[in-house]
N, C-alpha and C positions, 0 to 999 in steps of 0.2 A: 498742667497743660503741656503737651509735647510740642516740639517744633512743627510737626506736620499739622496738628490741629490749629496752631497759631496761624500758619500759612493759609489754611482753609478759611479761618475766620477773617483774615485780612482780605482774601479774594471775595468772600461772600458780601463784604461791605462795598456795594457797587457805587455808593456815593463818594467813596474815597478815590475812585478812579477819575483822573482828569478827563473832561469831555473834549478839550481841544489839545491837539498835539502838534508841535512844530514840525519842521521839515527833517528833524533829526531822527524821528522814529515813529513807531506805531504802538498803540496799546493792543496787546493780544490777550484775550480772555479765553481760558479753556472752557469748552462746552459744559463740563461738569459744574463749573463755578458760575456760569451765566444765569441770568434770570430765566425762569421757565416761560415758555410760550403758551399761548392759548391753543387748545386743541380744536380741530375741526369737528363740527357736528355732522356725522355721517348720515344721520336719519333724514336730513332735509336736502340731501344732494340730488337724489334721484338717479336714473340710469345715465350712463355716459353716452355721448353722441360719438359714433364711430363713422369714419369715412368708409367708402366702399372698399378701397384698397386695404385698409386696416382690418376690416371685417374678413376679407378674403384671406389675409395673412394669418389671422387668428384661427380660422377654420382649417387652414392648411396645417398649422402647427398641431391642432387637435387631432386631425387624421393621422399625422406623422406619429404622434405619441401613442395613439391607439394601435397603429401598425407595429411599432417597436414593442409594445407590451404583448401583442399577439405572437410575434416572432419569439420573444423571450419565453412565453408560456409554452409554445410549441417545442422549443429547445429543451426546456425542463422536462416536458412529457417524454420526449425521445430519449433523454438521458436516463430517465427512470424505467424505460422499457415499455412505455405505454403504446408506442407506435412501432410496428414491425415493417421493415422495408424489404 
């Protein structure tokens, strides 16, 4: 057993970590060594409720992205010689 695997085994034993810490410090647990969390079940969530302002902002971003893609496509076509001025 190497030093690294011993350290991982020590951190994986969550019962060995004290639950109460005095004023002198905090217990810090790296996310890789923390106990896994339960995942959300996305099938039962349903559609999100959006406010009017949020919906307008998302539509504006969608139109902006489409406009940028069209301008990029036009630029590529003009560089390839597809459009003569």
